C-alpha positions as CSV (number, residue, x, y, z in Angstrom):
1,X,123.4,105.6,90.6
2,X,125.1,102.4,91.8
3,X,124.0,99.8,94.3
4,X,127.4,98.0,94.4
5,X,128.2,99.4,97.8
6,X,128.2,96.4,100.1
7,X,131.1,96.1,102.5
8,X,129.6,93.1,104.4
9,X,130.6,89.6,103.4
10,X,128.2,86.7,103.3
11,X,129.3,85.3,106.7
12,X,129.0,88.7,108.5
13,X,125.7,89.4,106.8
14,X,124.2,86.1,108.0
15,X,125.1,87.2,111.5
16,X,123.3,90.5,111.0
17,X,120.3,88.7,109.5
18,X,120.1,86.4,112.4
19,X,120.3,89.3,114.9
20,X,117.6,91.1,113.1
21,X,115.4,88.0,113.0
22,X,115.8,87.5,116.7
23,X,115.1,91.2,117.4
24,X,111.9,91.2,115.3
25,X,110.6,87.9,116.8
26,X,111.6,88.3,120.4
27,X,111.2,92.1,120.9
28,X,108.8,93.4,118.3
29,X,106.3,90.6,117.7
30,X,105.2,90.4,121.4
31,X,104.3,94.1,121.3
32,X,102.4,94.3,118.1
33,X,99.1,94.9,119.9
34,X,100.7,97.7,121.9
35,X,102.0,99.3,118.7
36,X,98.6,99.1,117.1
37,X,96.7,100.4,120.1
38,X,99.1,103.3,120.8
39,X,99.7,104.1,117.1
40,X,103.4,104.5,117.9
41,X,106.6,102.5,118.0
42,X,107.9,102.3,121.6
43,X,111.0,104.3,122.4
44,X,113.0,101.4,123.6
45,X,112.4,99.5,120.3
46,X,113.4,102.6,118.4
47,X,116.6,102.9,120.4
48,X,117.5,99.3,119.9
49,X,116.9,99.5,116.2
50,X,119.2,102.6,116.0
51,X,121.9,100.8,118.1
52,X,121.8,97.8,115.7
53,X,122.4,100.2,112.8
54,X,118.9,99.6,111.2
55,X,118.5,103.3,110.4
56,X,121.5,103.1,108.1
57,X,121.8,99.5,107.0
58,X,121.7,100.5,103.3
59,X,123.8,103.6,103.7
60,X,127.5,103.2,102.6
61,X,130.0,102.3,105.3
62,X,132.0,105.4,104.6
63,X,129.1,107.5,105.7
64,X,128.3,105.6,108.9
65,X,126.0,102.9,107.6
66,X,126.4,99.1,107.2
67,X,126.7,99.3,103.5
68,X,124.4,96.4,102.6
69,X,123.6,95.9,98.9
70,X,120.1,95.4,97.5
71,X,120.3,91.6,97.7
72,X,121.1,91.9,101.4
73,X,118.4,94.6,101.8
74,X,115.9,92.1,100.4
75,X,116.9,89.4,102.9
76,X,116.4,91.9,105.8
77,X,113.1,93.1,104.3
78,X,111.8,89.5,104.4
79,X,112.6,89.6,108.2
80,X,111.0,93.0,108.7
81,X,107.9,91.8,107.0
82,X,107.3,89.2,109.7
83,X,106.0,91.8,112.2
84,X,104.0,95.1,112.1
85,X,104.9,96.9,108.9
86,X,105.1,100.2,110.9
87,X,108.3,98.9,112.5
88,X,110.0,98.9,109.1
89,X,108.5,102.2,108.2
90,X,110.3,103.8,111.1
91,X,113.6,103.6,109.4
92,X,112.6,102.6,105.9
93,X,112.9,106.1,104.3
94,X,116.3,106.7,105.8
95,X,117.6,103.6,104.0
96,X,115.3,103.8,101.0
97,X,113.7,106.4,98.9
98,X,115.0,109.4,101.0
99,X,118.5,108.2,101.9
100,X,119.2,106.7,98.4
101,X,118.6,110.1,96.8
102,X,121.6,111.4,98.7
103,X,123.6,108.2,98.2
104,X,123.0,108.2,94.4
105,X,122.8,111.8,93.5
106,X,124.0,114.0,96.4
107,X,127.2,116.1,96.2
108,X,130.0,115.2,98.5
109,X,129.2,118.1,100.7
110,X,125.5,117.0,101.0
111,X,126.6,113.5,101.7
112,X,129.0,114.6,104.4
113,X,126.4,116.8,106.1
114,X,123.5,114.4,106.1
115,X,124.3,110.8,105.6
116,X,126.0,110.0,108.9
117,X,123.2,111.4,111.1
118,X,120.7,109.7,108.8
119,X,122.5,106.4,109.3
120,X,122.7,106.8,113.1
121,X,119.0,107.7,113.4
122,X,119.7,111.1,114.7
123,X,118.0,112.5,111.6
124,X,114.8,111.1,110.2
125,X,114.6,111.8,106.5
126,X,111.2,112.1,104.7
127,X,110.6,111.7,101.0
128,X,108.3,114.5,99.9
129,X,107.1,113.6,96.4
130,X,103.3,112.8,96.5
131,X,100.9,115.6,95.9
132,X,97.1,115.8,95.6
133,X,97.5,115.6,91.8
134,X,100.7,113.7,91.5
135,X,101.4,110.3,93.0
136,X,102.8,107.4,91.1
137,X,103.5,109.7,88.2
138,X,105.7,112.6,89.4
139,X,105.5,114.4,86.1
140,X,102.3,116.0,87.4
141,X,104.1,117.9,90.2
142,X,102.7,121.4,90.9
143,X,105.0,122.3,93.9
144,X,107.2,125.1,92.5
145,X,110.7,126.3,93.3
146,X,111.5,129.8,92.0
147,X,115.0,131.3,91.9
148,X,115.4,134.5,93.9
149,X,119.0,135.7,93.8
150,X,121.2,132.9,95.1
151,X,118.3,131.2,96.8
152,X,115.3,129.1,95.8
153,X,111.8,129.7,97.2
154,X,109.6,126.6,97.4
155,X,105.8,126.7,97.5
156,X,103.4,123.8,97.4
157,X,101.6,121.0,99.3
158,X,102.6,117.4,99.7
159,X,100.4,114.6,101.1
160,X,100.6,111.1,102.6
161,X,104.3,111.9,103.5
162,X,105.7,109.0,105.6
163,X,107.4,110.1,108.9
164,X,106.5,113.7,108.3
165,X,105.5,114.4,111.9
166,X,109.0,113.1,113.1
167,X,111.1,114.3,110.2
168,X,114.2,116.4,110.6
169,X,114.9,116.6,106.8
170,X,112.5,116.7,103.9
171,X,113.7,115.5,100.5
172,X,111.4,117.7,98.4
173,X,110.6,117.4,94.7
174,X,109.6,120.7,93.0
175,X,109.2,122.0,89.5
176,X,111.6,124.8,88.5
177,X,110.1,125.3,85.1
178,X,107.7,123.5,82.7
179,X,109.2,120.4,81.0
180,X,111.0,121.2,77.8
181,X,113.5,119.8,75.3
182,X,116.3,120.3,78.0
183,X,114.6,118.2,80.7
184,X,111.7,117.7,83.0
185,X,112.3,120.8,85.0
186,X,111.9,118.8,88.3
187,X,114.6,119.4,91.0
188,X,115.0,117.8,94.4
189,X,115.8,119.9,97.4
190,X,117.1,119.2,100.9
191,X,114.9,121.1,103.3
192,X,115.4,121.0,107.1
193,X,112.1,120.5,108.8
194,X,112.6,123.5,111.0
195,X,112.9,125.9,108.0
196,X,110.7,128.9,108.1
197,X,107.5,128.2,106.0
198,X,107.4,124.4,106.6
199,X,104.3,123.2,108.4
200,X,103.2,119.6,109.0
201,X,99.5,118.7,109.3
202,X,97.9,116.3,111.8
203,X,98.7,112.6,111.5
204,X,96.6,110.8,109.0
205,X,94.1,108.3,110.3
206,X,94.7,105.2,108.1
207,X,93.0,101.9,107.5
208,X,96.1,100.1,108.8
209,X,99.8,100.3,109.6
210,X,99.1,102.0,113.0
211,X,102.4,103.1,114.4
212,X,103.6,104.5,111.0
213,X,102.9,108.2,110.8
214,X,102.0,110.1,107.6
215,X,100.8,113.6,107.2
216,X,100.4,116.6,104.8
217,X,103.3,118.9,104.5
218,X,103.0,122.5,103.3
219,X,105.9,124.6,102.0
220,X,104.9,128.2,102.1
221,X,107.6,130.3,100.5
222,X,110.4,128.2,102.0
223,X,113.8,129.7,101.2
224,X,116.9,127.5,100.8
225,X,120.3,128.1,99.2
226,X,121.4,126.6,95.9
227,X,123.5,124.2,98.0
228,X,120.2,122.5,98.9
229,X,119.7,121.4,95.3
230,X,120.6,117.7,95.2
231,X,123.6,117.2,92.8
232,X,123.5,120.9,92.1
233,X,121.5,120.2,88.9
234,X,117.9,121.4,88.7
235,X,117.0,118.6,86.2
236,X,118.1,115.8,88.5
237,X,114.7,115.4,90.3
238,X,112.8,113.2,87.9
239,X,115.7,110.9,87.3
240,X,116.4,110.6,91.0
241,X,112.8,109.8,91.8
242,X,112.6,107.1,89.1
243,X,115.9,105.6,90.3
244,X,115.1,105.4,94.0
245,X,111.5,104.3,93.4
246,X,112.7,101.4,91.3
247,X,115.1,100.2,94.0
248,X,112.4,100.8,96.6
249,X,110.0,98.5,94.7
250,X,112.4,95.6,95.1
251,X,112.5,96.3,98.8
252,X,108.7,96.5,99.1
253,X,108.2,93.3,97.1
254,X,110.4,91.5,99.7
255,X,108.6,93.2,102.6
256,X,105.2,92.0,101.1
257,X,106.4,88.4,101.0
258,X,107.7,88.6,104.5
259,X,104.3,89.6,105.7
260,X,102.6,87.0,103.5
261,X,104.8,84.3,105.1
262,X,103.7,85.5,108.5
263,X,100.1,85.2,107.4
264,X,100.7,81.7,106.1
265,X,102.3,80.7,109.4
266,X,99.3,82.0,111.3
267,X,97.0,80.1,109.0
268,X,98.8,76.8,109.4
269,X,98.9,77.2,113.2
270,X,95.2,78.0,113.3
271,X,94.2,75.1,110.9
272,X,96.2,72.6,113.0
273,X,94.7,73.6,116.3
274,X,91.2,74.9,115.8
275,X,88.7,72.2,115.9
276,X,85.3,71.9,114.2
277,X,83.2,68.7,114.6
278,X,85.8,67.2,116.9
279,X,88.7,67.4,114.5
280,X,91.2,70.1,113.4
281,X,89.9,72.1,110.4
282,X,93.2,71.5,108.7
283,X,92.0,68.0,108.0
284,X,89.4,69.5,105.6
285,X,90.7,69.3,102.0
286,X,89.4,72.8,101.1
287,X,91.3,74.3,104.0
288,X,94.4,72.4,102.8
289,X,93.9,73.9,99.3
290,X,93.9,77.4,100.8
291,X,97.1,76.7,102.6
292,X,98.7,75.2,99.5
293,X,97.8,78.3,97.5
294,X,99.3,80.6,100.2
295,X,102.5,78.6,100.3
296,X,102.9,78.5,96.5
297,X,102.4,82.3,96.3
298,X,105.0,82.8,99.0
299,X,107.5,80.6,97.4
300,X,107.1,82.2,94.0
301,X,107.3,85.7,95.4
302,X,110.5,84.9,97.4
303,X,112.1,83.5,94.3
304,X,111.1,86.4,92.1
305,X,112.2,89.2,94.4
306,X,115.5,87.4,95.0
307,X,116.1,87.2,91.3
308,X,115.0,90.8,90.7
309,X,117.4,92.0,93.5
310,X,120.4,90.2,91.9
311,X,119.6,91.7,88.4
312,X,119.3,95.1,90.0
313,X,122.6,94.8,91.7
314,X,124.4,93.7,88.6
315,X,122.8,96.4,86.5
316,X,121.2,93.9,84.2
317,X,117.6,95.1,84.9
318,X,116.7,98.1,87.0
319,X,113.3,98.8,85.5
320,X,111.2,95.8,84.4
321,X,112.3,93.5,87.2
322,X,111.6,95.8,90.1
323,X,108.1,96.6,88.8
324,X,107.3,93.0,88.0
325,X,108.5,91.9,91.4
326,X,106.4,94.6,93.2
327,X,103.4,93.9,91.1
328,X,103.4,90.1,91.7
329,X,104.6,90.1,95.3
330,X,102.2,92.8,96.6
331,X,99.2,91.4,94.8
332,X,100.2,87.8,95.9
333,X,100.6,89.0,99.5
334,X,97.1,90.5,99.4
335,X,95.7,87.2,98.2
336,X,97.6,85.3,101.0
337,X,96.2,87.7,103.6
338,X,92.7,87.3,102.3
339,X,93.0,83.5,102.4
340,X,94.4,83.8,106.0
341,X,91.2,85.5,107.0
342,X,89.2,82.9,105.2
343,X,91.1,80.0,107.0
344,X,90.3,81.7,110.3
345,X,86.7,82.2,109.5
346,X,84.8,84.6,111.7
347,X,87.8,84.8,114.1
348,X,89.8,86.3,111.3
349,X,87.5,89.3,111.1
350,X,88.0,90.2,114.7
351,X,90.3,93.0,116.0
352,X,93.2,91.7,118.0
353,X,93.6,88.7,115.7
354,X,97.0,88.9,113.8
355,X,95.6,88.1,110.4
356,X,93.0,90.8,110.7
357,X,95.7,93.4,111.2
358,X,97.9,91.9,108.4
359,X,94.9,92.1,106.1
360,X,94.6,95.8,106.7
361,X,98.3,96.6,106.8
362,X,99.2,94.8,103.7
363,X,96.7,96.6,101.5
364,X,98.9,99.7,101.4
365,X,101.8,97.9,99.7
366,X,99.8,97.8,96.4
367,X,99.5,101.6,96.5
368,X,102.7,103.3,97.5
369,X,106.0,103.6,95.5
370,X,103.9,103.1,92.4
371,X,100.4,101.4,92.3
372,X,100.0,98.0,90.7
373,X,98.5,99.7,87.7
374,X,101.6,101.8,87.2
375,X,103.8,98.7,87.5
376,X,101.8,97.1,84.7
377,X,102.4,100.1,82.5
378,X,106.1,100.1,83.2
379,X,106.4,96.3,82.5
380,X,104.3,96.5,79.3
381,X,106.1,99.6,77.9
382,X,109.5,98.1,78.7
383,X,108.7,94.9,76.9
384,X,107.7,96.9,73.8
385,X,110.8,99.0,74.0
386,X,113.0,95.9,74.2
387,X,111.3,94.6,71.1
388,X,112.1,97.9,69.3
389,X,115.7,97.8,70.4
390,X,116.0,94.2,69.2
391,X,114.7,95.1,65.7
């Protein structure tokens, strides 16, 4: 899988970034409460995002996308993180973990069929990996795919699947056999949402990220042809999952820092205007200390994810760096959000206050696409492997 697919030069990309920044701040931010209260992204925002190419900014240009590389993706994620995280979630899987499976591992026929409508937003792609007994570690998959003549029959349950209620295409991971010396036995299938035997449960009621829909998906004897097997190889699934999740971790790290920077901005604004005892609370040294910690974590996270993206793009590091960036940036963002509530005092605990929503929204980033604990295992194991290689 390669990420060297950018077709947009630095000058043109800066124009794109500025347009995204303006859209986020002028169109989306003023409607954050509407998004939270309605638990939905307004149709006009979705249409404008599609018109701007946001459903396919990371899809190669030859397949209808903008063809941005991972370093450019990170810069946009920092902008997306400034507002409700559900906004980014609307098109995140098209560009990320679902779309990148096709970009990196799909056959030419599969790419030709699916990538252009994914890039335009006509098709919403959903990444169906997580199960009740398999989350950050996909080796525990129990969803099965059994060969029946020229077809495959898929049976199993997936949970917490982002955009499942709106999905047109499920990128489904299933086990074709127990793992053996020949491979993991995990394949990935392209399953249209209207296939017989596919059913989507009610939308999950979540702590935060209102406007982003997740749900359980049941595959009950769903029949697909062999042309639905990504790459045509039934042992591609595990490798594809690990590859796209690593790339996705860099993106999530940047998204976390974007949200942390918004929390910092809200904290500074509150500290400079809210008065206690006749003077702004920002004049108190302990409040200044909290702001300083927030700013330091934001700066460190931005530097780390920028470096991780560059190493991913060059191929120098596509394992340790993404996990280290996601671990540090999401944990740091959680700390920044917590401090933001503290700076606001009792006001920060009230619904309708921006930092209260951020506090709830940002918590999920330490869970999906690999928990913080999984990232620690990946980093630790890779360090030991590197020592072994060196000796």
